N, C-alpha and C positions, 0 to 999 in steps of 0.2 A: 497501575492500570491493568485491568483484566482484558486481554485481547482474545477474540475468537480465533480458532485455528486457521480460518481462511480470511485473508486480506485480499479482496478482489480488486484488481486494477483495470479500469476501463480506459484503455489507451486508444486515442482517436485513430491513429494510423493503422493499428492492428485491427480495430473494429471494422473500419471501412474495407480493409483488404479482405476480410472474411465475409463481407457481404451484409454486415449489420449496420444499423445506425446507433449512435451513442445512447439515446434514450431507450431504444428497444433492448439493447444488450443489458443496460443497467437494470431495467425492469425484470428481465429474465433472471438475472443473478439474484435480485432481491426475492423473487418468487421461489427460487431454489434454496434460499436460506442464507445468502450472504448478508452479513450484518455490519461489515466494515468495508466501504468501497472508496477507492481513490479515483478521481477524475484527472486524467493526464491528457492534455490537449495542447501541446506546445506549438502546433502548427496552425492553430485557429486564432482568429482575432478576439479581442476582449468581449465584443458584443455576443458572438456566438458562444464563447465559453460561459458567459454569465447566463445565457438562455439555457444551455445544457445543465449548468449547475442548479439553477432554479428548478428545472424539471426534476432533476435527480433528488434534490432535497425534499421536494414535495412527495415524490414516489417513495422515498425512504422513511418518511415520517410514520406511516401506519405500521411499518415493520419494526420500529424502534431502532433503525439502523443509523450508523454514523457515516457521514460523507466527508471525505478529505479531498482537498484540492492541491494538486501539485504546484508548488512554488507561489501561486498567486494569492497572497493574503487579502488583497483588495477585493477579489472576486469572492473569496470565502466569506468575507465580512458582509458584502452586499447580499449574498444569497442565503446567509444564515447557516452556512455549512459548519460541520463539527470540528474542522481543523485544517491544518496546512502541513504538507510534507515538503521539506527542502533538501537540496543537495549541497555538496561541499562548495559549489561556486555560486549558490543563491544568496539571498539576504541572510544575515546572521539570525539564528533562532531567537536571540534576545530582542531583536528589532521586530521580528514577526510576532513574538509574544506580546509586545506592547500594543500591537494593533488589534488584537483579538480579545473577545470576552474572556472572563476568567475560566469558564468551563471548557473552552476550546482546547484542542489537542495540537501540539506541534511535534512532528517527528523528523528525524534526520537520517540521511544515507551516509554510510561509512564503507570504506573499502580496504582498510588496513588497521593493524593494531594501534598505530598512533592516532588515527582518526577516531577509533573507538574510545581511546583514552581521553581525547579532547571532548568527546560527546558527554562524558561524565560530568563535565563542568558547565554544560549547556542546559538551558531551561526547556528540556524536551521530555516528552512522555514515553517515547520508545526510540530504539535505535535500530535502523535497518542495516543489514549486512549483505553485501553481494558484489558482483554476481557470484552466486554459489557454484553454479554450473555454467558451461558455455551457453550463450543465448544470442539470438539474432534479433530479439524484440527491440532492444535499445542498443544499437551498435556503438561500441566504445573501444578504446585500445586497452581496456582493463582485462587482465587475465583472471580466470575464475579463482575465487578465494578458497573454495572448498569448505568442507565442514569444520576445518580447524579454526577458521575465523569465527564461525558461529559459536563454537565451544568457548573461544577466548572471550567473545563479547558477553556471553552468558555469565562467565566467571568474573570479568574485570570491571563490570559496572552494574548499577542496581536496576536499570530499566529493563522492561521486556524487550526481547530481540525479535525483529521481523526479518526473516530470510527471504531473499529475492534473487531471481536470475536462473532460468532454465529449470525451474521446479515443475515437476509433473505429479500427478496423483500417485504414481508408483514411488517416486522419490520422497514425497512429503513425509512419510513416517520416519525415515532416517534423519531428516532435517529437524523434525520436532524432537526426536530422541537426542539429537546433539545439543539441544538447549534452546532452540527457537520457541518462542511463545506462539508465533503465527507465521504462516507462509504467504508471501505476496505472489499472486499468480496473475499472469496476463494471457499469453497465448494458449496455455493448456486448458483454460476455461472454455475455449472455443473448439477444442478437440471433439470430433464426433458430431459437431453441428447442433448440439443441444446444451447450451451453456447453463440453463437452469438445472438440468439433471446433473451436469458436471459439478456445479456449485453445491448441490445437495450432497454429493459424494464427499467433497472436501469438508463441508460443514459437519459431517459425521465423524471426522477425525477427532481424537481426544484432545481437548484444549489443555494447555499447560496451566499449572498453578500460578496465580498472580504473584508478581514479584513486589 
Protein backbone atom coordinates (compact mmCIF):
# COMPACT_ATOMS: atom_id res chain seq x y z
CA UNK A 1 0.00 0.00 0.00
CA UNK A 2 1.31 3.43 -0.93
CA UNK A 3 0.61 5.91 1.88
CA UNK A 4 0.90 9.70 1.67
CA UNK A 5 3.34 11.36 4.07
CA UNK A 6 0.42 12.88 6.01
CA UNK A 7 -2.23 10.77 7.70
CA UNK A 8 -4.58 13.43 9.10
CA UNK A 9 -6.65 12.48 12.14
CA UNK A 10 -9.82 14.45 12.86
CA UNK A 11 -10.36 13.81 16.56
CA UNK A 12 -13.72 15.04 17.82
CA UNK A 13 -12.55 16.27 21.22
CA UNK A 14 -9.45 18.04 19.90
CA UNK A 15 -11.46 19.60 17.09
CA UNK A 16 -14.09 21.07 19.40
CA UNK A 17 -11.51 22.24 21.94
CA UNK A 18 -9.81 24.25 19.20
CA UNK A 19 -13.06 25.89 18.11
CA UNK A 20 -13.74 23.89 14.95
CA UNK A 21 -16.50 21.55 13.86
CA UNK A 22 -15.65 18.10 12.52
CA UNK A 23 -16.93 18.80 8.96
CA UNK A 24 -15.23 22.22 8.75
CA UNK A 25 -11.87 20.86 9.90
CA UNK A 26 -12.04 17.89 7.55
CA UNK A 27 -12.81 20.13 4.59
CA UNK A 28 -9.95 22.48 5.47
CA UNK A 29 -7.52 19.55 5.63
CA UNK A 30 -8.73 18.20 2.30
CA UNK A 31 -8.34 21.63 0.71
CA UNK A 32 -4.80 21.76 2.07
CA UNK A 33 -3.82 18.47 0.47
CA UNK A 34 -4.65 15.74 3.01
CA UNK A 35 -5.49 12.57 1.09
CA UNK A 36 -5.78 10.10 3.99
CA UNK A 37 -8.04 11.15 6.87
CA UNK A 38 -9.19 9.22 9.92
CA UNK A 39 -12.36 10.19 11.76
CA UNK A 40 -12.03 9.51 15.49
CA UNK A 41 -15.13 10.34 17.52
CA UNK A 42 -15.33 7.94 20.44
CA UNK A 43 -17.47 10.32 22.52
CA UNK A 44 -20.27 10.70 19.97
CA UNK A 45 -23.30 8.53 19.35
CA UNK A 46 -23.68 6.33 16.31
CA UNK A 47 -26.09 8.67 14.56
CA UNK A 48 -23.80 11.68 14.84
CA UNK A 49 -20.77 9.63 13.83
CA UNK A 50 -22.56 8.33 10.73
CA UNK A 51 -23.64 11.86 9.75
CA UNK A 52 -20.06 13.13 10.06
CA UNK A 53 -18.72 10.15 8.15
CA UNK A 54 -21.25 10.61 5.34
CA UNK A 55 -20.24 14.27 5.10
CA UNK A 56 -16.53 13.49 5.11
CA UNK A 57 -16.79 10.73 2.49
CA UNK A 58 -18.71 13.08 0.20
CA UNK A 59 -16.17 15.88 0.75
CA UNK A 60 -13.23 13.53 0.16
CA UNK A 61 -14.52 12.06 -3.10
CA UNK A 62 -13.61 14.98 -5.42
CA UNK A 63 -10.08 14.97 -3.97
CA UNK A 64 -9.58 11.24 -4.43
CA UNK A 65 -8.95 11.01 -0.68
CA UNK A 66 -9.50 7.96 1.50
CA UNK A 67 -11.51 8.19 4.72
CA UNK A 68 -10.75 5.84 7.60
CA UNK A 69 -13.04 5.36 10.59
CA UNK A 70 -11.65 4.65 14.03
CA UNK A 71 -12.91 1.31 15.33
CA UNK A 72 -16.44 1.34 13.83
CA UNK A 73 -16.65 -1.05 10.89
CA UNK A 74 -20.44 -0.70 10.84
CA UNK A 75 -20.23 3.07 10.34
CA UNK A 76 -17.50 2.72 7.71
CA UNK A 77 -19.64 0.24 5.78
CA UNK A 78 -22.79 2.36 5.93
CA UNK A 79 -20.97 5.51 4.81
CA UNK A 80 -18.86 3.84 2.15
CA UNK A 81 -15.63 4.88 3.87
CA UNK A 82 -12.28 3.59 2.69
CA UNK A 83 -11.42 1.56 5.75
CA UNK A 84 -11.21 1.08 9.50
CA UNK A 85 -8.45 1.61 12.04
CA UNK A 86 -8.45 -0.58 15.14
CA UNK A 87 -6.54 -0.68 18.41
CA UNK A 88 -5.30 -3.61 20.43
CA UNK A 89 -8.54 -3.86 22.45
CA UNK A 90 -10.94 -3.41 19.53
CA UNK A 91 -12.38 -6.12 17.27
CA UNK A 92 -9.85 -8.43 15.67
CA UNK A 93 -8.68 -7.26 12.23
CA UNK A 94 -9.87 -10.53 10.69
CA UNK A 95 -13.40 -9.87 11.97
CA UNK A 96 -13.28 -6.31 10.64
CA UNK A 97 -11.93 -7.52 7.31
CA UNK A 98 -14.89 -9.88 6.86
CA UNK A 99 -17.35 -6.98 7.22
CA UNK A 100 -15.75 -4.70 4.62
CA UNK A 101 -15.54 -4.72 0.81
CA UNK A 102 -12.39 -6.19 -0.69
CA UNK A 103 -10.89 -2.80 -1.52
CA UNK A 104 -11.27 -1.37 1.98
CA UNK A 105 -8.24 -0.87 4.22
CA UNK A 106 -7.74 -2.14 7.77
CA UNK A 107 -4.98 -0.66 9.93
CA UNK A 108 -3.90 -1.52 13.47
CA UNK A 109 -2.19 0.30 16.35
CA UNK A 110 0.83 -1.25 18.02
CA UNK A 111 2.88 -0.13 21.02
CA UNK A 112 5.62 -2.74 21.48
CA UNK A 113 7.83 -5.12 19.48
CA UNK A 114 5.58 -8.06 20.41
CA UNK A 115 2.49 -6.27 19.10
CA UNK A 116 4.35 -5.36 15.92
CA UNK A 117 5.31 -9.01 15.50
CA UNK A 118 1.70 -10.14 15.94
CA UNK A 119 0.55 -7.58 13.39
CA UNK A 120 2.56 -9.40 10.73
CA UNK A 121 0.07 -12.26 11.00
CA UNK A 122 -3.01 -10.01 10.77
CA UNK A 123 -4.91 -9.06 7.58
CA UNK A 124 -3.96 -5.39 7.82
CA UNK A 125 -2.66 -2.95 5.21
CA UNK A 126 -0.53 -0.82 7.54
CA UNK A 127 0.82 -0.88 11.09
CA UNK A 128 0.63 2.20 13.30
CA UNK A 129 3.30 2.67 15.99
CA UNK A 130 3.11 5.00 18.95
CA UNK A 131 3.03 7.13 20.86
CA UNK A 132 6.38 8.12 19.39
CA UNK A 133 6.67 11.25 21.55
CA UNK A 134 4.80 12.44 24.65
CA UNK A 135 1.25 13.47 23.78
CA UNK A 136 -1.82 14.75 25.59
CA UNK A 137 -4.19 14.25 22.66
CA UNK A 138 -5.17 10.74 23.67
CA UNK A 139 -4.25 10.28 27.35
CA UNK A 140 -2.99 6.79 28.17
CA UNK A 141 -0.57 5.21 30.58
CA UNK A 142 1.76 4.31 27.72
CA UNK A 143 5.28 5.69 27.73
CA UNK A 144 6.58 7.12 24.45
CA UNK A 145 8.08 4.38 22.27
CA UNK A 146 10.50 6.69 20.48
CA UNK A 147 12.02 6.22 17.06
CA UNK A 148 13.44 2.81 17.97
CA UNK A 149 10.04 1.14 17.64
CA UNK A 150 9.45 2.93 14.35
CA UNK A 151 12.72 1.49 13.05
CA UNK A 152 11.87 -1.96 14.42
CA UNK A 153 8.43 -1.98 12.80
CA UNK A 154 9.87 -0.90 9.46
CA UNK A 155 12.36 -3.81 9.57
CA UNK A 156 10.32 -6.54 11.23
CA UNK A 157 7.17 -6.68 9.09
CA UNK A 158 6.27 -6.00 5.46
CA UNK A 159 3.51 -3.39 5.80
CA UNK A 160 3.92 0.38 5.70
CA UNK A 161 4.44 1.98 9.10
CA UNK A 162 2.36 4.90 10.34
CA UNK A 163 3.91 6.79 13.25
CA UNK A 164 1.64 8.61 15.69
CA UNK A 165 1.87 10.52 18.95
CA UNK A 166 3.32 13.97 19.60
CA UNK A 167 4.40 14.43 15.98
CA UNK A 168 4.93 17.99 14.78
CA UNK A 169 5.96 19.44 11.47
CA UNK A 170 9.46 19.90 12.85
CA UNK A 171 9.70 16.30 14.07
CA UNK A 172 8.10 14.68 11.02
CA UNK A 173 11.28 14.49 8.88
CA UNK A 174 13.18 12.46 11.50
CA UNK A 175 10.20 10.14 11.92
CA UNK A 176 10.00 9.50 8.19
CA UNK A 177 13.77 9.01 8.08
CA UNK A 178 13.44 6.34 10.79
CA UNK A 179 11.29 4.24 8.46
CA UNK A 180 7.75 5.52 8.79
CA UNK A 181 5.82 5.72 5.53
CA UNK A 182 3.39 8.22 7.00
CA UNK A 183 2.91 10.42 10.07
CA UNK A 184 -0.48 10.50 11.76
CA UNK A 185 -1.10 13.99 13.11
CA UNK A 186 -3.88 15.34 15.30
CA UNK A 187 -3.17 18.46 17.36
CA UNK A 188 -0.33 19.90 15.30
CA UNK A 189 -2.62 20.29 12.30
CA UNK A 190 -4.43 22.97 14.31
CA UNK A 191 -1.25 24.79 15.29
CA UNK A 192 -1.41 28.40 14.14
CA UNK A 193 -5.15 28.28 13.49
CA UNK A 194 -4.89 27.45 9.77
CA UNK A 195 -5.19 23.67 9.40
CA UNK A 196 -5.39 23.83 5.61
CA UNK A 197 -2.04 25.58 5.40
CA UNK A 198 -0.57 23.22 7.99
CA UNK A 199 -1.81 20.19 6.02
CA UNK A 200 -0.23 21.62 2.88
CA UNK A 201 3.13 21.83 4.64
CA UNK A 202 2.88 18.20 5.74
CA UNK A 203 1.73 17.09 2.29
CA UNK A 204 4.93 18.49 0.82
CA UNK A 205 7.07 16.14 2.92
CA UNK A 206 8.68 13.41 0.81
CA UNK A 207 6.61 10.23 0.82
CA UNK A 208 8.37 6.93 1.44
CA UNK A 209 8.69 4.29 -1.24
CA UNK A 210 5.78 1.80 -1.10
CA UNK A 211 6.53 -1.46 0.72
